C-alpha positions in Angstrom: 110.8 147.1 38.0 107.6 149.7 38.1 108.6 152.7 36.0 105.1 154.5 35.8 104.5 155.4 39.9 100.7 154.8 38.2 100.3 153.5 42.4 102.1 157.0 44.4 100.1 158.9 41.6 96.9 157.2 42.6 97.7 157.8 46.0 98.5 161.9 46.3 95.5 162.2 43.5 92.6 160.9 46.6 95.3 162.3 49.7 95.2 165.8 47.3 91.0 166.0 46.5 89.5 168.3 47.7 86.6 165.9 48.2 89.0 164.0 50.8 87.9 164.1 54.1 90.0 165.3 57.3 89.2 161.9 59.1 89.8 160.2 55.1 93.5 161.7 55.9 94.0 161.3 59.0 93.3 157.6 58.2 95.7 157.2 55.2 98.4 159.1 56.8 97.9 156.9 60.2 97.7 153.7 57.9 101.3 154.8 56.0 102.6 155.6 58.9 102.0 152.1 60.2 102.9 150.2 56.6 106.0 152.1 56.8 106.9 150.7 59.9 106.3 147.1 59.3 107.8 147.5 55.7 111.5 148.4 57.4 111.2 146.3 59.9 110.9 143.5 57.3 113.4 144.5 55.3 116.0 144.8 58.2 114.8 141.6 58.8 116.0 140.1 55.7 118.9 142.2 55.6 119.8 140.7 59.0 118.8 137.1 57.0 120.8 137.9 54.5 124.4 138.8 56.8 123.6 135.6 58.4 123.8 133.0 55.2 126.3 135.3 54.2 128.3 134.2 57.1 127.5 130.8 56.5 128.6 130.6 53.1 131.8 131.5 54.0 132.1 128.6 56.2 133.6 125.5 54.0 132.8 123.8 57.5 129.1 124.6 57.8 128.6 122.9 54.0 126.5 125.8 53.3 124.2 124.3 50.0 125.1 126.4 47.2 120.9 126.0 45.9 120.1 128.1 49.2 121.1 131.5 47.4 121.4 130.1 44.4 121.0 133.2 41.1 117.5 132.9 41.0 116.8 133.3 44.8 118.9 136.1 45.1 117.5 137.6 42.3 113.8 137.5 44.0 115.1 139.1 47.6 116.7 141.9 45.2 113.2 142.6 43.7 111.2 141.9 46.9 113.9 144.8 48.1 113.2 147.1 45.5 109.6 146.5 45.5 108.8 147.0 49.2 111.5 150.4 49.0 109.0 151.8 45.9 106.2 150.9 48.3 107.6 152.5 51.1 108.5 155.7 50.0 105.3 155.8 47.8 103.2 155.6 51.7 106.3 157.8 53.2 105.4 160.7 50.2 101.2 160.5 50.7 101.7 160.0 54.4 103.8 163.3 54.3 101.4 164.3 51.8 98.5 164.1 54.3 100.1 165.0 57.1 100.4 168.9 55.2 97.2 168.7 53.7 95.9 168.4 57.0 98.5 171.4 58.9 97.8 174.0 56.6 97.6 173.1 52.7 94.9 172.5 50.3 92.5 171.6 53.6 93.4 174.3 55.4 92.8 177.2 53.4 88.6 175.8 52.8 
């Protein structure tokens, strides 16, 4: 998994740069908020799907195939969820910092 926070650092460098315009900060904040919402909905959908698959797996009468949830599939779903959580956190931090800069931070001090 990601360990260096390179994407988060790069985004925050842009947001905190004195050369970033107010319009750019507003666009970054808006896009980050919208992406956060989309990722959150996607993660809830994956959770709902996993809950449903778990119900099927518990029912012997459903004749559930273990191939649908083999170890590799479960590992990949786990990595997908972790990557989305990382990106969600990065976007929230970016949006929050852009909002701070727009309201009172670096941009407000000019």
